C-alpha positions in Angstrom: -7.6 18.3 -14.4 -5.4 21.3 -12.9 -2.4 19.1 -13.4 -3.0 18.6 -17.0 -3.1 22.4 -17.7 0.3 22.8 -16.7 0.0 26.5 -15.8 1.5 28.0 -12.6 -0.6 30.8 -12.6 -4.0 28.8 -12.7 -5.2 27.7 -9.6 -7.9 27.5 -6.8 -9.5 30.3 -4.7 -11.0 28.2 -2.1 -13.9 29.2 -0.3 -15.1 26.8 2.8 -18.2 28.4 3.2 -19.2 27.3 -0.2 -18.7 23.8 0.7 -21.5 23.9 3.3 -23.5 26.0 1.3 -23.8 23.6 -1.3 -23.5 20.6 0.8 -20.3 19.4 -0.9 -18.7 17.8 2.2 -16.0 18.8 4.8 -14.3 22.2 3.9 -11.0 21.0 5.7 -10.6 17.8 3.7 -11.3 19.7 0.4 -9.0 22.3 1.5 -6.1 19.6 2.0 -7.2 17.8 -1.3 -6.6 20.9 -3.2 -3.8 22.4 -1.6 -1.3 22.0 -4.4 -3.5 24.3 -6.4 -4.2 27.1 -3.8 -3.8 30.7 -4.8 -6.0 32.5 -2.5 -8.7 31.9 0.2 -12.0 33.3 1.0 -13.1 34.0 4.5 -16.8 33.4 4.5 -19.1 31.4 7.1 -22.0 29.3 6.4 -24.5 27.0 7.8 -25.5 23.7 5.9 -29.1 23.3 4.7 -31.6 21.4 6.7 -33.3 20.6 3.2 -32.0 18.3 0.7 -31.4 19.9 -2.6 -31.7 23.4 -1.1 -28.6 25.8 -0.3 -27.3 26.4 3.2 -27.1 30.2 4.6 -24.4 32.5 4.6 -23.8 33.9 8.0 -21.1 36.3 9.5 -17.7 34.7 9.9 -17.6 32.9 13.3 -21.6 32.5 13.2 -21.3 29.6 10.9 -20.1 25.8 10.8 -16.7 26.6 9.2 -14.0 25.4 11.8 -11.9 28.3 11.6 -9.3 27.1 14.2 -9.0 23.7 11.9 -9.0 25.8 8.7 -6.1 28.1 9.7 -4.1 25.0 11.3 -4.4 23.4 7.9 -3.3 26.3 6.2 -0.3 26.6 8.3 0.6 22.9 8.2 0.5 23.3 4.3 2.7 26.3 4.4 0.3 28.5 2.6 1.4 32.1 2.5 -1.0 33.4 -0.1 -4.0 35.8 0.6 -7.0 35.4 2.5 -10.0 37.9 1.8 -13.0 38.2 3.8 -16.1 38.0 1.9 -19.6 38.9 2.7 -22.1 38.7 0.0 -25.5 38.3 2.0 -27.5 40.7 4.5 -27.7 44.4 4.8 -24.8 45.0 7.3 -22.0 43.7 5.2 -19.6 46.4 6.2 -20.5 46.0 9.9 -20.2 42.2 9.5 -16.8 42.3 8.0 -15.3 44.7 10.8 -16.6 42.1 13.2 -15.1 39.2 10.9 -11.7 41.0 11.5 -12.2 41.1 15.0 -13.2 37.3 15.4 -10.2 36.3 13.1 -7.5 38.6 15.2 -8.6 36.6 18.2 -8.2 33.2 17.0 
């Protein structure tokens, strides 16, 4: 449906963790499918649910099931040059988790 909008300023803010949180499939395949509409990416991690119909869990970046090597490899292959923003919504140590995410990402 985004093609029909024909608005270059409207696009997708892709969050790989949400694919896992809501059990919606492989984040890397979704990223590649949505690539023509990609405007921004969230850097957030999660684990899949173990109970059908329930959400998964948001976890610190690098502690979940997002394949970060594949994610950034796909972004490079797609020629993506937009923003990637670290997002941490859960837990009481969000600032610490964001600092740790920066270290994790620097070591990829």
